[in-house]
N, C-alpha and C positions, 0 to 999 in steps of 0.2 A: 729030833726036832718035833715039837708039838704043834699040831694043826689047830688053828683057831676056828671056832664055829661061828657062823653068821650067814647073812644073805649077801649075795653079790649084787652089784648094781643092775645087772640084767634081770635077775629074779625080782628085784623091787619094781623095775619098770614093767615087767610082765604082770605082776600083781596089781599095779596101779591101772594098767590098761583093762584088765578083767573087771576091776572094781568100777571103772568109768563106764564100761559097757553095761554093767548091771544097773548102775544109777540112771543112765540114759534110757534104758528100757523101762525102768520103773516110772520115770517121769512121763514117758509116752503113754503108758497104760493109765496113769493117774490123770493126765490131760484128757484122754479119750473118755474116761469115766466122768469127769467133770462136765464135758460137753454133752454127754448122754443125759446126765442128771438135769442140766439146764434145759435141754430140749424137752424132756419129760415134764419138767415144771411148767414150761410155757404151754404145752399141750393141755395139761391139767387146768391151768388158769383159763385157757380158751374154753374148755368144756364148762367150767363154772360160770363164765360170763354168758355163754350161749344159753345155759339152763336158766339163768336169772332173766335174760331177755325173753325167753320163751314163756317162763312162768308169769312175767308181768303182762304178757299178751293174753294168756289164757284166763286171767282173772277179769278181763273186760266183760261186761254183761252181754254185749253183742258185738259182732265184727262188722267192719265195713272194709271194702277193698282198699288197700293202701300199701305203699312202699315207703319205708323210713330207713334212715341210715345215720351213722354217727361214729364217733371215736370214743374209745374207752382208754383211760390212762395206760401207760406202759406199752404203747405202740399197737394196740388192737383196734381194728376197724370193723364195723358191723353193718349188716343190712338185714332188715326184717321185711318179709313179703307176706301179706295177708290177702288171699284171693279165694273166691268161691271155686269149688271143684266143679268143673263143667261136666255135665251129663248130657246124654242125647236128648232127654226131655227139655233141659234148659236151652240147648241149642235150637230146638224146634220152636222155642218160645212158650211152651206149655209147661207149667210147673205141676207135676202130678204127685207131689208128696207134701206132707205136713212138716217135714224137716229138710234142712239143707246142710250140706257138707262144706266146711271151710278148711282150706289148707293154710297152715302157718309154717313158714320157713325162716330160719335164722342162720345166717352165714357170718363167720368171723374170719378175718385175715390178719396176718402179722408177718413181719419180715424176719427172716433168719439169714445167717451167712450163706446158706445153700439155696436161698430163694424165698419166694412168698409161700407161706403155708396157709392152708384153708381148713376150717372145720365147719361142717354144716349139720344142722339138726332140723327135722321137720316132723310135723304131726298134723292130724286132722281133728276137727271138732264138729260135732253134730249140734245144730241149733234148731229150735222150733221156728217155723215160719208163721209170722203173725199176719193175718189178713186184715186190711183196714176197712 
């Protein structure tokens, strides 16, 4: 009697189970990679918006103390704070310098599934003090 060669039903079921586990694992890795890429893209977009807001502030000929805020498309909210840097001389009421230091801060916020994310950038600018 000649034996026939082939796979049994149990061997096929085991093979399908192994293949299913492999596909499920690959889909999980792919899904995680997509989420990481999307998060990195959002952070990059936040950095670009913050830089643009900061640059638009720094081109002003002179600063005055102010707080402004708004929304940028795609779910970004921003706040820009321009204030003089306080020194001991300024607190005493005597200005002993021909220049003043101004602090500019830009903060962006956006919503992610894991919560609200924030990116903040700050700089200082030296301005001449004009006496009237």
